[in-house]
DRENMI-263965 format. One record per residue: x, y, z of N, C-alpha, C, O in turn; residue in one letter. Coordinates in pm, whole numbers, padded with zeros to 5 digits, always signed. Each point is the difference from the previous one (the first is absolute). Layout:
BEGIN
XYZXYZXYZXYZA ...
***
This chain:
BEGIN
+00977+06482-04177-00013-00093+00161+00014+00081+00108+00114+00045+00007M -00190-00007+00083+00048+00076+00102+00102-00060+00099+00011-00123+00004P +00055+00190+00064+00083-00087+00084-00063-00037+00146-00087+00073+00048H +00134-00187+00018-00059-00041+00120+00010+00079+00159-00044-00041+00107P +00110+00154-00133+00057+00020+00125-00100+00135+00059-00078+00063-00072Y +00099-00038+00207-00068+00099+00062+00082+00123+00047-00054+00108+00021D +00172-00129-00007+00112+00128+00040+00129-00032-00066+00025-00111-00048A +00051+00206+00047+00102+00005-00092+00129+00110+00108-00016+00117+00036I +00113-00189-00015+00084+00047+00105+00123+00035-00116+00022-00080-00091H +00043+00190+00103+00123+00031-00076+00114+00014+00099-00010+00051+00111F +00124-00106-00167+00126+00027+00079+00042+00164-00066-00057+00054-00095D +00176+00005+00177+00025+00140-00042+00118+00007-00101-00009+00036-00118M +00136-00081+00191+00116+00001-00059+00010-00108-00106-00051-00111+00018D +00102+00138-00106+00009-00115-00130-00123-00010-00063+00010-00064-00104G -00130+00105+00130-00137-00024-00066-00052+00118-00013-00059+00016-00107V +00058+00072+00177-00029+00144-00049+00097+00105-00038-00025+00084-00086I +00151-00092+00160+00100+00078-00027+00116-00074-00003+00016-00084+00090V +00071+00098-00177+00130-00070-00008+00098+00057+00100+00098+00055-00050D -00105-00057+00174+00054+00065+00093+00116-00077+00084+00069+00036+00095T -00076-00143-00160+00103-00117+00074+00130+00034+00014+00066-00012+00103E -00014+00074-00249+00152+00047+00020+00003+00131+00071+00108+00043+00041P -00206+00018-00027+00034+00160+00097-00029-00070+00138+00066+00054+00089T -00148-00162-00042+00034-00040+00144+00157-00068+00012+00087+00032+00081H -00082-00103-00153+00152-00051+00013+00112+00137+00015+00075-00003+00098V -00069+00071-00155+00083+00144-00012-00022+00071+00095+00087+00079+00038R -00215-00088+00028-00002+00084+00132+00035-00087+00126+00019+00064+00104A -00011-00184-00099+00036-00104+00091+00116+00014-00009+00047+00037+00108E +00040-00051-00203+00147+00002-00006+00055+00130+00066+00090-00001+00085I -00154+00115-00133+00047+00140+00041-00016-00012+00128+00088+00052+00069Q -00183-00109-00009-00062+00034+00152+00122-00111+00096+00039+00031+00113T -00001-00137-00174+00075-00103+00053+00167+00107-00003+00069+00021+00100C -00044+00021-00219+00121+00063-00007+00002+00109+00095+00104+00014+00064Q -00219+00082-00039-00017+00119+00081+00028-00038+00162+00062+00066+00083D -00124-00189-00069-00001-00038+00136+00115-00092+00038+00008-00036+00117S +00068+00001-00195+00111-00089+00056-00023-00113-00023+00088-00065+00057G -00160-00003-00111+00022-00135-00038+00048-00060-00137-00030+00043-00111F +00109-00147+00141+00068-00043-00139-00085-00099-00050-00016-00102+00068V -00042+00115-00176-00076-00094-00053+00013-00026-00177-00021+00084-00087V +00055-00206+00072+00023-00033-00172-00137+00033-00057-00111-00025+00048D +00148+00096-00176-00132+00045-00060-00076-00112-00052-00122+00001-00014E +00200-00098-00016-00059-00134-00057-00101-00063+00087-00083-00079-00044S +00089+00111+00162-00096-00090+00091-00146+00047-00011-00093-00067+00046Q +00071+00220-00126-00165+00067-00004-00020-00100-00088-00120+00028+00000W +00126-00129-00084-00092-00078-00079-00092-00075+00088-00114-00019-00044G +00145-00029+00167-00080-00100+00068-00099+00086+00089-00089-00063+00058G +00094+00184-00043-00082+00101+00083-00128+00031-00071-00086+00061+00063F +00062-00101-00205-00126+00053-00081-00088-00014+00056+00004-00116+00040K -00128+00182+00009-00109-00032+00033-00046+00001+00164-00114+00007+00045G +00251-00017+00034-00012+00040+00104+00015+00145+00066+00053+00097-00053R -00113-00104+00182-00012+00139+00078+00133+00035+00027+00089-00080+00030T -00078+00211-00040+00131+00069+00039+00031-00016+00146+00118+00005+00032A -00205-00023+00055+00000-00069+00143+00103-00135-00023+00117-00012+00037V -00196-00077-00104+00066-00130-00001+00174+00017-00077+00103-00052+00041D -00117+00121-00132+00139+00030-00066+00119+00054+00111+00108-00050+00033I -00178+00179+00010+00109+00063+00089+00014-00096+00116+00103+00019+00064F -00176-00111-00024+00033-00069+00130+00074-00107-00016+00058-00052+00095T -00051+00004-00223+00076-00111-00061+00158+00094-00029+00114-00041+00019H -00143+00125-00051+00163+00065-00030+00055+00036+00120+00122-00006-00008I -00161+00041+00119+00023+00051+00156+00055-00129+00051+00101+00003+00071R -00165-00123-00103+00020-00133+00062+00136-00045-00076+00092-00040+00072E -00077+00042-00177+00091-00075-00093+00123+00052-00059+00077-00070-00066N -00052+00237+00099+00090+00060-00084+00062+00082+00103-00059+00026+00105F +00191+00020-00133+00100+00061+00066-00062+00167+00014-00049+00070-00089D +00063-00049+00188-00026+00172+00045+00117+00055+00041+00064-00031+00101Y -00033+00129-00197+00094+00103-00005+00003+00139+00075+00098+00074+00017G -00216-00058+00020-00026+00145+00026+00019+00051+00159+00022-00093+00078G -00026+00171-00042+00011+00067+00133-00124-00041+00105-00116+00010-00040P +00139-00046+00146-00096-00039+00125-00055-00131-00058+00062-00075-00076G -00178+00059+00119-00086-00135-00017-00065+00022-00140-00015+00111-00051S -00026-00239-00011-00046-00013-00135-00146+00054+00021-00069-00021+00099P +00027+00112-00235-00147+00039+00032-00082-00102-00007+00033-00103-00058P -00149+00118+00113-00103-00094+00022-00067-00031-00160+00007+00093-00081K -00067-00215+00041-00041+00013-00110-00142+00092-00028-00039+00022-00114P -00023+00022+00219-00099+00104-00025+00062+00123-00030-00058+00076-00076G +00198-00036+00139+00023+00120-00013+00072-00004-00166+00007+00105-00064E +00035-00215+00015+00072-00021-00139-00143+00008-00095+00003+00052-00112L -00107-00101+00160-00114+00008-00110-00034+00128-00011-00035+00028-00114V +00031+00077+00205-00031+00140-00016+00103+00050-00093-00037+00054-00104E +00174-00066+00133+00109+00036-00074-00006-00024-00132+00025+00090-00080L -00062-00225+00036-00001-00028-00121-00101+00047-00070+00017+00029-00118K -00151-00013+00184-00115+00082-00052+00008+00124-00050-00055+00036-00104T +00134+00043+00185+00056+00134-00042+00074+00007-00122-00026+00085-00085D +00139-00190+00068+00040+00004-00132-00070-00044-00137+00020+00043-00113V -00102-00137+00155-00078-00065-00091-00093+00124-00055-00001+00031-00119F -00079+00038+00224-00069+00103-00050+00079+00134-00091-00037+00070-00094I +00145-00078+00166+00110+00111-00103+00035-00036-00125+00034+00083-00085D -00039-00220+00063+00045-00042-00143-00134+00016-00085+00009+00043-00115I -00136-00078+00171-00100+00031-00098-00051+00111-00017-00069+00016-00101L +00088+00105+00201-00036+00099-00009+00087+00071-00118-00054+00078-00079S +00184-00110+00073+00075+00028-00104+00008-00042-00143+00043+00070-00091A -00086-00182+00082+00008-00087-00106-00149-00017-00055-00020-00025-00119E -00075+00039+00203-00136-00042-00059-00054-00143+00039+00080-00091+00018G -00205+00074-00006-00060-00126+00036-00091-00030-00149-00085+00073-00052V +00137-00205+00006-00016-00030-00134-00114-00144+00015+00040-00103+00055I -00142+00111-00096-00090-00124-00003+00056-00120-00099+00046+00025-00112A -00053-00131+00155+00045-00105-00120-00114-00021-00081-00117-00006+00037I +00175-00009-00183-00110+00017-00107-00101-00075+00014+00018-00119+00023E -00132+00165-00034-00132-00058-00002-00066-00008+00113-00119-00032+00001G +00177+00057+00092-00059-00032+00136-00107+00106+00055-00097-00048+00058V +00104+00165-00068-00107+00081+00015-00130-00022-00080-00109+00030+00047L +00126-00087-00180-00121-00019-00089-00051-00135+00069-00122-00016-00003E +00202-00087+00067-00061-00117+00057-00052+00048+00128-00100-00058+00042F +00151+00157+00030-00063+00005+00119-00151+00065-00013-00096-00039+00065I +00095+00138-00154-00118+00059-00047-00123-00106-00056-00119+00023+00021E +00165-00130-00089-00069-00085-00042-00037-00089+00098-00110-00055-00007W +00195+00027+00110-00032-00075+00137-00107+00064+00079-00063-00062+00085S +00041+00193-00115-00127+00089+00070-00112-00052-00022-00068-00019+00101R +00022-00013-00200-00127-00046-00072+00012-00148-00007-00090-00056-00063G +00167-00006+00107+00013-00165-00028+00028-00066+00140+00007-00122+00009N +00004+00180+00067-00009-00076+00163-00071+00103+00110+00009+00122+00014F -00067-00200+00041-00077+00074+00143+00080+00084+00081-00033+00113+00037K +00164-00185-00001+00096+00072+00119+00114-00020-00060+00023-00100-00067K +00068+00208+00089+00158+00007-00041+00083+00040+00131-00057+00057+00093R +00175-00085-00089+00069+00020+00111+00135+00017-00051+00023-00058-00106S +00061+00118+00154+00157+00007+00004+00069-00070+00113-00039+00007+00116L +00144-00077-00156+00077-00083+00085+00126+00005-00002+00058-00074-00080V +00022+00164+00171+00158+00019-00040+00102-00019+00131-00025+00040+00114T +00119-00094-00148+00120-00025+00110+00042+00157+00024+00046+00029+00110S -00060+00070-00209+00075+00146+00045-00110+00041+00142-00106-00041+00047S +00192+00130-00023-00084+00067+00146-00117+00114-00073-00021+00035-00117N -00029-00007+00224-00128+00091-00019+00046+00125-00086-00040+00031-00112R +00130+00029+00186+00065+00113-00065+00038+00008-00155-00019+00092-00079R +00084-00233+00058+00041+00004-00129-00141-00022-00091-00014+00065-00104T -00076-00148+00142-00116-00036-00074-00069+00109-00011-00046+00018-00113Q +00017+00081+00210-00078+00121-00031+00070+00101-00097-00077+00062-00073R +00205-00037+00062+00084+00069-00078-00022-00039-00149-00029+00087-00081F +00045-00236+00041-00027-00069-00116-00154+00015-00057-00028+00037-00114I -00042-00063+00192-00139+00016-00057-00036+00122-00029-00060+00020-00106C +00092+00098+00205-00042+00137-00017+00055+00064-00136-00058+00085-00068Q +00203-00154+00038+00053+00055-00125-00057-00061-00130+00025+00046-00112A -00116-00168+00138-00048-00046-00097-00137+00036-00032-00046-00016-00113L -00021+00066+00213-00151+00039-00012-00059-00123+00064-00119-00020-00024G +00188-00072+00109-00097-00117+00033-00015+00009+00150-00015-00109+00056L +00016+00219+00021+00007-00005+00139-00153-00035+00035-00021-00045+00113D -00089+00063-00200-00128-00036+00058-00063-00125-00102-00120-00024-00012V +00214-00036-00046-00024-00121-00083-00023-00114+00046-00044-00079-00083E +00061+00037+00200+00004-00138+00071-00104+00013+00097-00019+00106+00061F -00060-00226-00042-00107+00003+00132+00067-00020+00148-00044+00034+00110D +00155-00096-00142+00087-00044+00131+00168-00004-00062+00044-00007-00115H +00021+00017+00243+00146+00025-00032+00077-00067+00109-00020+00025+00119V +00113-00117-00164+00090-00053+00090+00141+00015-00007+00058-00039-00102V +00014+00098+00212+00146+00029-00015+00110-00045+00049-00035-00041+00111T +00150+00021-00122+00076-00064+00077-00024+00039+00187+00030-00075+00094G -00086+00202-00088-00014+00059+00130-00126-00106+00084-00026-00006+00120N -00020-00051-00211-00117-00078+00050-00016-00127+00039-00103-00048+00046D +00219-00013-00067+00027-00161+00001+00089-00029+00116+00097+00075+00007V -00107-00159+00077+00132-00076+00087+00086-00074-00123+00122+00017-00006S -00197-00105-00098+00102-00075-00048-00035+00044-00179-00115-00010-00042N +00185+00038-00014+00011+00050-00130-00002-00126-00092-00019-00113+00043G +00043+00147-00194-00002-00100-00091+00111-00078+00015+00101+00063+00032K -00086-00195-00047-00053-00075-00081-00167-00071+00127-00094-00070-00035P +00121+00120+00154-00125-00043+00094-00112+00055-00086+00005+00093-00080H -00124-00186+00120-00136+00050-00074-00056+00114+00073-00098+00054-00050P +00144-00007+00161-00080+00126+00083-00024+00088-00061-00118+00034-00001E +00219+00049-00084-00059+00085-00095-00114+00013-00071-00071+00100+00003P +00039-00241-00094-00109-00020-00056-00114-00043+00045-00105+00006-00063Y +00124-00070+00218-00141-00018+00074-00013+00118+00048-00116+00035-00020L +00181+00053+00080-00045+00141+00049-00066+00071-00106-00104+00062+00022L +00157-00066-00132-00110+00086-00102-00109-00068-00041-00084+00065-00061S +00063-00197+00084-00136-00071-00028-00096+00050+00109-00119+00021-00023R +00188+00000+00161-00087+00013+00100-00018+00145-00036-00118+00026-00023S +00197+00070+00014-00033+00130-00017-00129+00044-00087-00086+00079+00038G +00090-00158-00186-00077+00015-00071-00157-00070+00040-00108+00017-00057L +00137-00091+00163-00136-00042+00075-00055-00127-00071-00119-00032+00010G +00235-00058-00102-00039-00087-00076-00043-00127+00088+00071-00020+00099L -00179-00071-00123-00045-00122+00042+00110-00124-00037+00093+00012-00079R -00120-00107+00139+00090-00126-00031-00007-00031-00128+00104-00024-00063A -00220+00020+00007-00016-00059-00119+00017+00123-00130-00034-00030-00115N +00080+00144+00141-00006+00107-00108+00115-00018-00059+00082-00014+00091D -00025+00006-00202+00093-00056-00077+00107+00148-00025-00054+00106-00032K +00190-00114+00049+00079+00110-00009+00071-00017-00113-00004-00109-00056S +00081+00216+00005+00103-00014-00120+00114+00075+00075-00037+00085+00081L +00152-00103-00096+00119+00087+00038+00091+00011-00132+00029-00096-00071V +00010+00227+00050+00085+00051-00093+00137+00009+00050+00023+00081+00090V +00074-00156-00138+00141-00002+00091+00125-00019-00122-00014-00031-00118E +00112+00054+00178+00118-00011-00092+00154-00067+00060+00104-00011-00066D -00126-00026+00198+00113-00041+00056-00045-00174+00043-00108-00059+00000S +00229+00022+00029-00049-00151+00067-00050+00012+00134-00092-00074+00035Y +00154+00182+00066-00067-00014+00124-00140+00061+00006-00078-00031+00090S +00049+00108-00175-00153+00029-00021-00081-00091-00047-00112-00013+00049G +00165-00077-00171-00099-00096-00027-00009-00115+00115-00110-00050+00027V +00193+00021+00020+00015-00100+00110-00132+00050+00110-00098-00070+00023Q +00122+00199+00034-00099+00095+00082-00106-00058-00053-00061-00086+00064S +00028+00119-00171-00162-00002-00055-00037-00133-00021-00118-00027+00025A +00193-00065-00066-00068-00119-00020-00006-00070+00127-00082-00091+00012L +00159+00121+00086-00003-00056+00153-00118+00049+00065-00059-00060+00089S +00024+00176-00138-00152+00068+00060-00116-00053-00069-00117+00030+00022A +00171-00132-00126-00141-00081-00071-00060+00133-00102-00119+00029-00011E +00211+00026-00044-00062+00085-00110+00076-00040-00124+00111-00052+00010T -00178+00080-00153+00065-00025-00114+00073+00102-00023-00029+00110+00047D +00151-00133-00135+00092+00113-00015+00009+00029-00160-00007-00091-00082V +00024+00232+00048+00036+00025-00124+00137+00050-00002+00022+00099+00070L +00083-00151-00142+00148+00028+00028+00005+00097-00127-00050-00026-00110A +00108+00124+00137+00041+00090-00118+00154+00002-00015+00066-00002+00104I +00000+00005-00227+00117-00042-00028+00092+00121+00007+00084+00016-00089A -00094+00059+00178+00076+00138+00003+00137-00040+00085+00104+00032-00058T -00092-00088+00169+00100-00022+00078+00080-00149-00040+00118-00020+00029S -00196-00069-00093+00047-00109-00024-00036-00022-00164-00079+00077-00056H +00138-00179-00010-00013-00011-00135-00144-00127-00016-00040-00056+00102T +00000+00036-00189-00127-00087-00017+00024-00144+00086-00063-00056+00090L +00195+00023-00169+00053-00137+00033+00044+00002+00131+00014-00115+00043Q +00010+00196+00031+00021+00001+00150-00114+00010+00065-00010-00068+00102E -00084+00137-00136-00142-00029+00056-00070-00129+00002-00062-00049+00095L +00081-00001-00213-00022-00152-00016+00031-00109+00092-00076-00087+00044R +00242+00113-00019+00054-00089+00095-00013+00014+00140+00055-00069+00086D -00160+00198-00064-00026+00031+00144-00046-00148+00057-00059-00080-00073F +00093+00051+00211-00093-00111+00085-00039+00056+00110+00088+00021+00083Q -00208+00013-00053-00123-00085-00099-00009+00138-00113+00036+00116+00017P -00095-00179-00128-00012+00073-00105-00127+00126-00003-00106-00035+00051T +00113+00155-00099-00103+00069+00002-00115-00058-00082+00017-00085-00087P -00144+00140+00124-00118-00061-00089-00014+00060-00132-00059-00068-00084T +00106+00191+00049+00024+00064-00119+00134+00037-00013+00069+00018+00100Y -00002+00001-00271+00105+00079+00005-00003+00073-00108-00045-00047-00105I +00091+00172+00112-00010+00097-00124+00120+00087-00019+00062+00042+00097V -00027-00012-00220+00079+00067-00032+00003+00154+00045+00088+00064+00057D -00224-00026-00107-00026+00158+00026-00155+00008+00052-00073-00099+00004S +00043+00200+00025-00127+00047+00047-00086+00000-00095-00113+00018+00046F +00114-00032-00168-00058+00007-00104-00100-00141-00013-00122-00004-00016V +00204-00091+00026-00075-00130+00002-00047-00066+00149-00032-00118+00015H +00036+00208+00079-00036-00024+00129-00170-00037+00006-00041-00102+00056A -00038+00192-00115-00151-00029+00013-00043-00127-00080-00094-00067+00043P +00162+00031-00164-00034-00105-00076+00055-00131+00101-00081-00086+00036A +00213+00081+00002+00035-00095+00096-00111-00038+00073-00065-00099-00032A +00034+00182+00143-00102-00053+00101-00125-00009-00010-00077-00032+00091I +00045+00065-00229-00162-00018-00039+00018-00128-00103-00087-00025-00084S +00193-00044+00095+00032-00129-00099-00071+00036-00130-00093-00075-00033H +00122+00177-00046-00043+00043-00113+00111-00089-00118-00012+00017-00122E 
***
C-alpha cells in the first residue's frame, strides 16, 4: 500500500547523525572556556533546541566567572561551532544505522524532501558534506533561519513553505526528540518518531503522541505505508 504523503522533512541531529552527545560536549567545553558555571545535568532539557536558545538561557540563568562582560549568545554559538566541528573532524561523522538507505528510499517515494535542523548552517553543511548529502534535499531550514526554534512550529512551517506545499498537501516529519515532535505536530504534520534518543516506551508516552513510532529505519517504510 503506498503512503499518503507528498513531502518528507528530516531532522538531522538524532535522526541522520548521532551527534547529540557531541553537541553537549561542545556546549560544555564552550561554557568552561568562556567562564560560565553550568551543571552538566542541565543539558538533558536542551535537546532539540537551537544553540542560540541554549546559550541565551545559560547567559540569563547561570553564573559568569570570566573576565569582562559575558559573551553574547551569538558569540557563544560561533565558539561552540568551532569546538563541535573540531571534534567531528577528529572523530568522524557517522550516520545512524539505516538512515542513508531510508533517505535513498525516500528519493523515489516522496515528491519533495527537506532537512530541518536546530543546528546552525555551518554545522549543517559540514555534516551533510561529510555524509554526501549536500545536494540530497530540495530545501534546508537551519537554526539560522528561524526566530522561534523547536518546539515552536515555525521550523516545519518554514519547511513546508520552502518546498512550495499547498495547504492540502500532506507532510511527514522524521524526528527523535520531544521538542521536535511537538514542533512537527503543531505545524499539522504527521510524525515518524525514531527511537534513537528515546526508548520506544518513552516515545509512546509523549503527549501529543507521534503518528508512527519505530525502533529503526528498517521498519520505517512499512510503518508509514501501513503494511
